[in-house]
C-alpha positions as CSV (number, residue, x, y, z in Angstrom):
1,M,67.8,154.5,74.5
2,L,64.3,154.5,72.9
3,I,62.7,153.8,76.3
4,L,64.7,156.5,78.0
5,G,63.9,158.9,75.2
6,V,60.2,158.3,75.5
7,G,60.3,158.8,79.2
8,R,62.7,161.8,78.9
9,D,64.8,160.0,81.5
10,W,68.3,161.4,80.7
11,S,69.0,163.7,83.7
12,W,70.7,161.0,85.7
13,L,73.4,160.4,83.1
14,P,75.8,163.4,83.4
15,P,76.2,163.3,87.2
16,L,76.5,159.5,87.2
17,L,79.5,159.7,84.7
18,R,81.4,161.8,87.4
19,R,81.0,159.0,90.0
20,R,84.3,157.3,89.4
21,T,83.8,154.3,91.7
22,L,80.3,153.5,90.4
23,M,81.5,153.8,86.8
24,L,84.3,151.4,87.5
25,G,81.7,148.9,88.8
26,V,79.4,149.4,85.8
27,T,82.4,149.0,83.4
28,A,83.4,145.7,85.2
29,A,79.8,144.5,84.8
30,A,79.8,145.4,81.1
31,L,83.0,143.6,80.4
32,L,81.9,140.5,82.3
33,I,78.5,140.2,80.5
34,G,80.3,141.0,77.2
35,I,82.7,138.0,77.8
36,N,79.7,135.9,78.7
37,W,77.8,136.8,75.5
38,V,80.7,136.2,73.2
39,V,81.6,132.8,74.7
40,Y,77.9,131.7,74.8
41,V,77.3,132.7,71.2
42,A,80.5,131.0,70.1
43,A,79.6,127.8,71.9
44,V,76.1,127.7,70.4
45,T,77.1,128.5,66.8
46,S,79.9,126.0,66.8
47,G,77.6,123.1,68.0
48,H,78.5,123.1,71.7
49,T,75.2,124.1,73.2
50,S,75.6,121.3,75.8
51,D,78.9,123.0,77.0
52,A,76.9,126.2,77.4
53,A,74.2,124.3,79.3
54,L,76.8,122.9,81.6
55,G,78.2,126.3,82.3
56,Y,74.8,127.6,83.3
57,F,74.2,124.5,85.4
58,L,77.4,125.3,87.3
59,N,76.5,129.0,87.5
60,P,74.0,128.8,90.4
61,L,76.6,127.0,92.5
62,A,79.3,129.5,91.6
63,T,76.9,132.3,92.5
64,V,76.0,130.8,95.9
65,A,79.8,130.3,96.6
66,L,80.4,134.0,95.8
67,G,77.6,135.0,98.1
68,V,79.3,133.1,100.9
69,V,82.9,134.0,100.3
70,V,82.5,137.7,99.2
71,L,79.3,138.9,100.8
72,R,79.5,136.7,103.9
73,E,76.0,135.4,103.4
74,Q,75.2,132.4,105.6
75,L,74.5,129.0,104.1
76,R,72.4,126.3,105.6
77,P,73.8,122.7,105.8
78,L,72.0,121.5,102.7
79,Q,73.3,124.5,100.7
80,W,76.8,123.6,101.8
81,L,76.3,120.1,100.6
82,A,75.0,121.3,97.3
83,V,78.0,123.5,96.7
84,G,80.3,120.6,97.6
85,I,78.5,118.3,95.1
86,G,78.8,120.9,92.4
87,A,82.6,121.1,93.0
88,V,82.8,117.3,92.6
89,A,80.9,117.6,89.3
90,A,83.3,120.1,88.0
91,V,86.3,118.0,88.9
92,Y,84.7,114.9,87.4
93,L,83.9,116.5,84.1
94,A,87.4,117.9,83.8
95,V,88.9,114.4,84.4
96,A,86.3,112.0,82.8
97,G,85.4,114.3,79.9
98,G,89.0,114.1,78.6
99,A,89.2,117.9,78.2
100,F,89.1,120.8,80.6
101,P,85.6,122.2,80.5
102,L,86.9,125.7,79.7
103,T,83.7,127.0,78.0
104,A,81.5,125.9,80.9
105,L,83.7,127.4,83.6
106,V,84.1,130.7,81.7
107,L,80.4,131.0,81.4
108,A,79.7,130.1,85.0
109,T,82.5,132.4,86.4
110,S,81.7,135.4,84.2
111,F,77.9,135.4,84.9
112,S,78.3,134.7,88.6
113,L,80.7,137.6,88.9
114,Y,78.3,139.7,86.9
115,G,75.6,138.9,89.4
116,L,77.9,139.8,92.2
117,V,78.8,143.2,90.7
118,K,75.1,143.9,89.9
119,N,74.2,143.0,93.5
120,R,76.7,145.7,94.8
121,V,76.2,148.4,92.1
122,G,72.5,147.8,91.8
123,A,71.9,149.1,95.3
124,T,72.3,152.7,94.0
125,L,71.6,152.3,90.3
126,P,68.2,151.4,88.8
127,A,68.1,148.4,86.5
128,L,67.3,150.3,83.3
129,H,70.0,152.9,83.9
130,G,72.6,150.2,84.7
131,L,71.8,148.2,81.5
132,T,71.9,151.3,79.4
133,L,75.4,152.2,80.7
134,E,76.7,148.7,80.2
135,T,75.4,148.7,76.6
136,L,77.0,152.1,75.9
137,I,80.3,150.9,77.3
138,L,80.2,147.8,75.0
139,L,79.0,149.8,72.0
140,P,82.5,150.8,70.7
141,V,83.8,147.2,71.1
142,A,80.7,145.8,69.3
143,A,81.1,148.3,66.5
144,L,84.7,147.4,66.0
145,I,83.9,143.7,65.8
146,L,81.2,144.4,63.2
147,V,83.7,146.4,61.1
148,I,86.2,143.6,61.3
149,I,83.6,141.0,60.2
150,A,82.3,143.3,57.4
151,V,85.8,143.7,56.0
152,G,86.5,139.9,56.3
153,P,83.8,137.3,55.8
154,G,81.0,139.8,55.6
155,L,77.9,140.5,57.6
156,S,74.9,138.3,57.3
157,F,72.5,140.9,58.7
158,G,70.1,142.0,55.9
159,T,71.6,139.7,53.3
160,E,69.8,136.4,54.2
161,G,66.2,137.4,53.9
162,P,63.6,139.0,56.2
163,V,63.3,136.0,58.6
164,H,67.0,135.9,59.3
165,T,67.2,139.6,59.8
166,G,64.1,139.5,62.1
167,L,65.6,136.7,64.2
168,L,68.8,138.6,64.7
169,I,66.8,141.7,65.9
170,F,64.7,139.5,68.1
171,S,67.8,137.9,69.7
172,G,68.8,141.4,70.9
173,V,65.4,141.8,72.6
174,A,65.5,138.3,74.0
175,T,68.9,139.1,75.5
176,A,68.1,142.6,76.9
177,V,64.8,141.9,78.6
178,P,66.0,139.0,80.8
179,L,69.1,141.0,81.7
180,L,66.9,144.0,82.7
181,L,64.8,141.7,84.9
182,F,67.9,140.1,86.3
183,A,69.4,143.5,87.2
184,A,66.2,144.4,88.9
185,A,66.1,141.2,90.9
186,A,69.8,141.2,91.8
187,R,69.5,144.4,93.8
188,R,66.5,143.2,95.7
189,I,67.3,139.6,96.9
190,P,70.3,137.9,98.4
191,L,72.9,136.6,95.9
192,T,72.5,133.1,97.2
193,T,68.8,133.3,96.3
194,V,69.7,134.6,92.8
195,G,71.9,131.5,92.4
196,L,69.2,129.0,93.5
197,I,66.7,130.1,90.8
198,Q,69.1,130.1,87.9
199,F,69.0,126.4,87.0
200,V,65.9,126.8,84.8
201,T,68.0,128.2,81.9
202,P,70.5,125.4,81.5
203,M,67.7,122.8,81.6
204,I,66.1,124.5,78.6
205,Q,69.4,124.8,76.8
206,L,70.2,121.1,77.3
207,V,66.7,120.1,76.0
208,C,67.3,122.3,72.9
209,A,70.8,120.8,72.4
210,V,69.5,117.3,72.4
211,T,66.1,117.6,70.7
212,L,66.4,120.6,68.3
213,L,70.1,120.8,67.5
214,G,70.9,117.1,67.5
215,E,74.1,117.4,69.6
216,D,75.7,114.1,70.7
217,I,76.4,114.1,74.4
218,S,78.8,111.4,75.8
219,G,78.0,109.1,78.6
220,A,80.6,110.8,80.8
221,R,78.9,114.2,80.2
222,W,75.5,112.7,81.2
223,I,77.0,111.4,84.4
224,G,78.5,114.9,85.1
225,F,75.1,116.5,84.4
226,G,73.6,113.9,86.8
227,I,76.0,115.0,89.6
228,V,75.1,118.7,89.0
229,W,71.4,117.8,89.0
230,L,71.9,116.1,92.3
231,A,73.3,119.3,93.7
232,L,70.4,121.3,92.3
233,L,68.0,118.8,93.8
234,V,69.6,119.3,97.2
235,L,69.2,123.1,96.7
236,S,65.6,122.7,95.8
237,V,64.9,120.5,98.9
238,D,66.5,123.2,101.0
239,A,64.4,125.9,99.4
240,A,61.2,123.9,100.0
241,V,62.1,123.3,103.6
242,K,62.8,127.0,104.1
243,I,59.5,128.0,102.6
244,K,57.6,125.5,104.7
245,T,59.3,126.7,107.9
246,A,58.6,130.3,107.0
247,R,54.9,129.5,106.6
248,I,54.7,127.6,109.9
249,R,56.3,130.3,112.0
250,P,53.7,133.0,111.4
251,R,50.9,130.5,112.2
252,R,52.6,129.7,115.5
253,S,52.9,133.4,116.3
254,D,49.2,134.0,115.5
255,A,48.2,131.1,117.7
256,A,50.3,132.5,120.6
C-alpha cells in the first residue's frame, strides 16, 4: 500500500472490483497462498522443515503436471520421465515413511495451483496489483487470527526485544518480494518453465533443516529425497539440451 501510495497508483482498484470473474480468480489465489503460508509456518515452527522442503521439491513436478493437464502445454520425453519419477517418489515416501506426507503434498498442491491461477489471472493483472488485492483479501482473516492469539497465548510481536520484532517485520518483506517477482514471472513464461526453476528453494530449506535447525532425517526420507533429486536432474538435463539446441539453430540459420 505504501508503494501504491507513493506512486499514486489507485485508479485501477474501483473498476477492478466490479470484474466478478477476475476477482474470483484473485480470491482463489489469495486463499491458496494463505493455505500455503499457514502450513509452511506451522511445519517450520514445529520442527518439520524437512517436510516443508519435501513439499517444495515436489512442487515443480506438480506445476509441470498442471501445465500439461490444464493448460495443454507439451512435454518433451525427458520431462515426462521426470514427472513419472516424481510420482514414484511421492508413493515411496507415503509407504516407506510410515506416514502419509500430508504437509508436503498440501504445500506442493497449494503452491502449484497458486502458480496456475497466477498464470491465468496475471495475463490481465500486473504483479503489484494482484499481490495487493490478495493481501487485502487475506487481511480480515489475518486480523482475526491475531485477535484469537492475543486473547489466548498472547502475541510475541513487540514483547521479545527489538531483534525479535525486527525479524518478524523482515519475514513479511522476505515473503512479499519473492511473491511479487513470482507473479511477474508467472504471467510471462510457460507454467512448465515456472516449475522447472523452483527446485532451488527446497534445496536451501533442506540445508537449513540439517545444518542450522538440527532436524533428524530418516534413511527412508533421504532415499525419497534422492528419488526426487533424480527427477530434478532429468529436468535439468532436458533444460540444458533445450538451451543448447536453441543456440545451435540460429547459427545454422545464419550459415544458410
